N, C-alpha and C positions, 0 to 999 in steps of 0.2 A: 396814755394809761400807764401808771407806774407799776412795774413788776420786775422780777428778776434782779432786784437791787442787791439781794444777799450775795449772789454769786459774784457780782461786779464790785460792790463797795468794799467787801472784806477780803478780796483776792490777795492783796499784798500785805495785809496786816491781821488777818483772821487765822483761826486754827482749822486745819484740814481734817475732814472726815470723809468716809465713803458711805454713801447711802443708796438704797434701792428706792427709786421713786415709785416703782411698781413691784409687787412681790416677785422674788426670783423663780417662782414656779411657772411664770409666763414665758412662753417661747421667745417673745420679743426682747426679753431682758437678758443681756449677755454679761452682766456684771454690775457691781455698784458704781456709782458716779461720784466724783470728787466735788465736795461743797466746802465752803468756808463759813465757819461759825464766827459770830461777832467778837468773841474773846480772843485776845492775842495769844500766840504760841507761848506755852509755859504757864499760862494762867488757869488752865483746866487741869485738875489734879487726877490722881488714880480713881478709877471707878467706872467711867469718868465722873467728875464732880466739880461743882462750882458754887457760887454763893446763892444760887436759886434752886438747884436740884442736884441729886446724887443717885448713883446706881448702887443697889445692893443685890448682888447675884446670890440670892438665898439658896441654901442647900436644904432639901427635905421639906420645903414649904408646900404641903399637899392640900392646903385650903386657902382660899382668898380672904382678904381682910373684910371683916364685917363686925360691927360693934358687938361686944367690947374688944374683940381681937383687932387691934389697930397698930399702926406703926409707932415707933420704929421697930424694925426687925432685929431681934436680939439673938437669933439662932446662928448656926454656922453659915459661912459664906465661902464661895469660890474666890480665888485670887482676883483682884480687880484688874480691869483693863488698864494698861499703862501707856502713857504717851511715849513716842520715840525720843531719841536724844535731841531732836529738833523741836520737841513740844507738840508735834502733830500726832493724830491717831489714824492716819491713812495707811499705816504699815501693817495693820492687823489682817490675818488670814480670814477671808469670808467664811471659811468652814469652821472657824474656832468659836468657842463659847465667848471668848473675850470680844470678838467682833459683834456678837449679838448684843452684848452689854453696851458697846460703843455705838452700835446702830440705834438702839433705843434712845440713848442720851442725845446722839447727834441729830436724830429726826426731831425730837421734841425741842431741842435748842434751836434748830433751823426754823421750825414752825413758830416758835416764840419770837425769834428775830423778825420774821416776816410780819407777824401781826402786831408786834409792838411798833414797827415802822408805820403800819397803817393807822394804829390807834394814836400815835404821836407821843408815846411814853410807856412807862413800865406798867404791865398788867399786874395788879396786886394778887397775892394768894389769899383766898378766903379763910385759910386755916392759919394765917401768920401769927395769931396770938398764941397758938399752941405749938406749932412746928415752924422753924425758920426756913426750912427747905422742903421741896417736894421729893419724896422717896420714890424711886423707880425700881420695880422688881420685874426683870425681863422674862423669867420662866417660872410659871406656877402650873402645877398639874391640874389643869382646868380647861374647859372648852369655851372660854370667854375672855374678855378684857374689860376693865372698868377703871374709872377715875373716882376718887373719893376724898375724904378729909385728910389731906397730907400725903396722898400717894396716887400713883398710877401703876397698875400691874397687869401683866398679860399672860395668857395661856396659849392654847393651840387651837387651830381649826382641825377638827377630826382627830382628837388626841387618841393615841394608841394604834392608829391605822398607818399603813405604809406611807401614805402621802400626807401625814400630819404636818401642818405648817405653823411655825411659831409666829404669833402675832407681833412679836418684837421686831420682825423683819417686814411688817406690813405698814407702809407709810400712812395709808388712809386710816387704818385702825388707830395708830398712835396719835395722829393729828386729831382724829375725832375725839379721843379721850381727853386730849389737852383742851379741845374746844369746850368740853363740859367745865373744866377748871376756869376758862375765860368767863363763861356765863356766871358762875358762882362768884368769881372775883369782881366782876364789873357791875353785875346787877344785884348781887346779894343772894342769900339763901332764905327762902320763906320758912316759916314755922311748919313743923311736920303736919299739923292739922289743916294747913292751907295749900298743901301740894295737891294739885288737881291733874286730871288726865291731860288737859290742854297745855298745862305747864310742862309736863313731861314730853309731850309731843313737840313743843317749841324747842326744848332742850336738845332733843335728838336731831331735829332738823338743823338747828344752828350749828351743832357740832359737825354734822356732815358738810355744811357749807364752809366751815373753817378748813376742813380737809381739802375740799375741792379747790378753793382759791389758793391755798398754800401750794398745792401740786403744780399750779401754773407757773411757779417760780423756777421750774426745771425747763430749760430750753429744749432738752431732748423730748420731753413730754409734749410740749407745744408743737414741735416739729412733727412728731409721729401723729398727733391729733389731726393736724391739718392735712398731712399726706394721706392718711387713711380715710378720712371723711370727705376730703376735697371741699371743706368748709361747711358741710352739713353735720354740725356737731350734735344733732339729735340721734344720729346713728350710734349704736353701741361703741364706746371708745374709752380711752384711758381716763377721761374726765368724768363721764356720767356713770361709769361702773365703779361704785364705791366699795372698797374692800374686796378686791378680786381674790378669788380662791383658786381659779383655774381660767383657762381661755374662755370658758362659757358660763362660769358661775361666779357670782358676786354676792355680797351681803345685801346691797340695795342698789337700785337703779334710780338716778336722779331725773332722767328724761322719761317721764311717764305721765299719764293723763288721769291719774286717780283723783277723785273728788272726796269730800268729806263723807258723802253717802256710801263710799266704797270701803271705808275703814271703820273700826269700832267707834261707837258714839263717844264724843268728847265728854259727855256727862257721866260716863261710866265711872263708878267708884274705883279709885286707884288699886285697892286691894283685889279687885276682880280682874285686873289686867295682867297678862303674862308679859315677859320681856319682849318677845316677838311682836305682840300687839302694840306695845308702846312705840316700837320702831315703825310699825305699819301706820300708826296714826300720824307720824311725822311726814309721811311721803307727799300728801297734797301740798304742804307748804314748801317742801324741798323742790317739788316739781315746778311750783310757781316761781320760786327764786331762780331755778335753772332757766326758765323761760325769760326772766329778766336779763340774765347773763347773755342769752342768745340775742335779745333785743339790743343790748349794748354792743355786742360783737358786730351785728349787722349794721348798726348805725356807724360804727367805725369803718366798716367796709365801704359804705356809701361815701363817707367823708373823704376817704383816701382814693375814691374813684375806682375801687376794685369791683364793685357791682353797681348797677344802675338803680335809680330810685324806683323805676318801674318794676324791676325784679324784686326789690325790697318790699314794695307794696303788694305784689302778687303773693308773696310768701305769707302775708297776713290775712288774705281773703278767707272768709269763713266758708266752710263747705255748705252748699245749699241743698244737699241730698236730705231727704226726710229721715228723721231719727227713728 
């Protein structure tokens, strides 16, 4: 199974960044980890920026983009994050605003590298006719994050509270938003009058799966996952807790048994759905896809002789207790 290629393939020729694979609010996270982005040192400019995306650390942006308020940002900006003399970005202080800008760029570039390797080529931007590059805004006074036509911007979890957490430091949230851009770029954007509840549910589920699979490219995450669960990855862990906000709280849980009957009806008119409901509707599909990941994992364990076929079969036996 091909994975972790980003860390290995670009180690000698890529640009170094330090990323948090899990939010720094978690007790198990003792600091950011070094990763290598596909671009060679010196090819990523201030911001950071490259030919596909650029960071704008906007000052005073107190509302999120929404038509007709769209990029590019033309207001004041904080100084851009600068590469070191060696062309790398791993020198930045994790407590600095520049680090947050670099973390947002580095995470999205990392995820883009991972998935373009899986897809076998460049993922097109659906907004390319109007904007040549994706604009990244790391800090908006807002309690959410979103991906749209030419931009990804992030706010805070619990803004204004003592434990407010910037989403630009949350790998899952950033990868999820880039996942939306993948779907738009690869599958297209339907006309507004054709956007249905089931389309939105699919979008949210696919974006969560983009984040889950990209996270597996961190050796440390895989090691902690196996150590803590002893192979039972249905237990709450780094992989199935999507968008962790604390040791016990996350935005969504991938390993769950929700069915379509447990979530809002997919025939509900879009205008009647809240944002949380749209995410809730995605959970049955995400749960099914997580089950498939577990099946693949167990098949690999059997193939490598790490568990017996009898144990594998036993794990699939349906409960016979009356419902």
